[in-house]
C-alpha positions in Angstrom: 0.0 0.0 0.0 1.2 3.5 -0.7 1.7 5.8 2.2 1.1 9.6 2.2 4.2 11.2 3.7 3.0 14.8 3.2 2.0 15.2 6.8 3.7 18.4 7.9 6.3 18.2 5.1 6.3 22.0 5.2 7.0 21.9 9.0 10.3 19.9 8.9 13.3 22.1 8.8 16.9 21.3 9.7 17.1 24.5 11.8 14.3 23.2 14.1 16.3 20.2 15.3 17.9 22.3 18.1 14.5 23.0 19.6 13.9 19.3 20.2 17.3 18.2 21.4 18.3 20.9 23.9 17.7 20.3 27.6 14.5 21.6 28.9 10.9 20.7 29.7 8.8 18.2 27.8 5.7 19.9 26.4 2.5 17.9 27.0 -0.8 19.1 25.4 -4.2 18.1 26.7 -7.5 18.2 24.8 -9.9 17.5 27.6 -10.1 18.2 31.3 -7.8 15.7 32.9 -7.8 15.3 36.7 -5.3 17.6 38.4 -4.3 14.6 40.6 -3.2 12.7 37.5 -1.4 15.7 36.0 0.4 16.3 39.3 2.3 13.0 38.5 4.3 15.1 35.9 6.7 17.3 37.9 6.6 20.9 36.7 10.4 21.1 36.7 10.4 18.5 33.8 7.0 18.9 32.2 5.0 21.8 30.8 1.4 20.6 30.7 -1.1 22.8 29.0 -4.5 22.6 27.3 -5.0 23.1 23.5 -6.4 26.5 24.2 -3.3 27.6 26.0 -0.8 26.1 23.5 0.0 29.3 21.7 3.3 28.8 19.7 4.5 25.9 21.9 5.0 22.6 20.1 3.9 19.6 22.0 6.0 16.5 22.4 3.0 14.4 23.6 -0.8 14.7 23.6 -3.1 13.5 26.3 -6.9 13.3 25.7 -10.0 11.6 26.9 -13.0 11.8 24.6 -11.9 14.5 22.2 -12.1 13.4 18.5 -8.5 14.0 17.5 -7.8 15.0 13.9 -4.6 14.7 12.0 -4.3 18.5 11.6 -4.2 18.8 15.4 -1.1 16.6 15.7 2.0 18.8 15.2 5.2 17.4 13.6 6.8 17.6 17.1 4.5 15.1 18.6 6.2 11.8 19.6 3.4 10.0 21.5 -0.4 10.2 22.1 -2.0 9.0 25.3 -5.7 8.2 25.5 -6.8 8.6 29.1 -9.3 5.7 29.0 -9.8 2.3 27.5 -10.6 2.8 23.8 -8.8 4.5 21.0 -11.7 5.0 18.6 -11.4 8.8 18.8 -7.8 8.8 17.5 -6.7 8.0 13.9 -4.5 5.1 15.1 -3.7 3.8 11.6 -2.5 7.2 10.4 -0.5 7.9 13.5 1.2 4.5 13.1 2.1 5.4 9.5 3.7 8.6 10.9 5.6 6.6 13.6 3.6 8.1 16.5 2.7 5.5 19.1 -0.8 5.7 20.6 -1.3 4.4 24.2 -4.5 3.9 26.2 -5.1 3.3 29.9 -7.5 0.4 30.3 -8.7 -0.1 33.8 -7.8 3.5 34.9 -11.4 4.2 35.6 -12.1 0.8 37.1 -13.1 2.3 40.5 -15.7 4.6 38.9 -17.1 1.7 36.9 -17.4 -0.4 40.0 -19.2 2.4 41.9 -21.7 2.9 39.1 -22.4 -0.9 38.9 -22.9 -1.1 42.6 -25.2 2.0 42.5 -27.2 0.4 39.7 -27.6 -2.8 41.6 -28.8 -1.0 44.7 -31.2 1.1 42.7 -32.6 -1.9 41.0 -32.7 -4.3 43.9 -34.2 -1.9 46.5 -36.7 -0.3 44.0 -35.3 3.1 44.9 -36.5 4.6 41.6 -40.0 3.3 42.2 -39.9 5.0 45.6 -38.7 8.3 44.1 -41.5 8.2 41.5 -44.1 7.4 44.2 -43.0 10.4 46.2 -43.2 12.7 43.2 -46.8 11.5 42.5 -47.7 12.2 46.2 -46.2 15.7 45.9 -48.3 16.5 42.8 -51.5 15.7 44.6 
């Protein structure tokens, strides 16, 4: 199969290489609200984490996102990895990123506690007929 290598062909310049090899912070761009507790795992002396709205002229080395539908145009030539903060990768053009040599990671199980809590809540709601009780009380209030 033929591959399209035009992705950011205009953005590659030999003069830029110094920007990516000199010591400094790694730039990480987020596209969704990600928990501050999770982002705190990236020490500010090594990482500059910012949202897509705050990016300005900074070129990200990595992208972190949750449900945002990522488009190829949003992936700058400087990006070296994409992390999906969740189980699936259906909102990322994985095949195209693979062609470009950009690995895509996901975090299955990261929200396991939240899923467990929702399942338990659903079981309690169903087994104790809580919804029926709420509806009964609403009807009484309307009389």
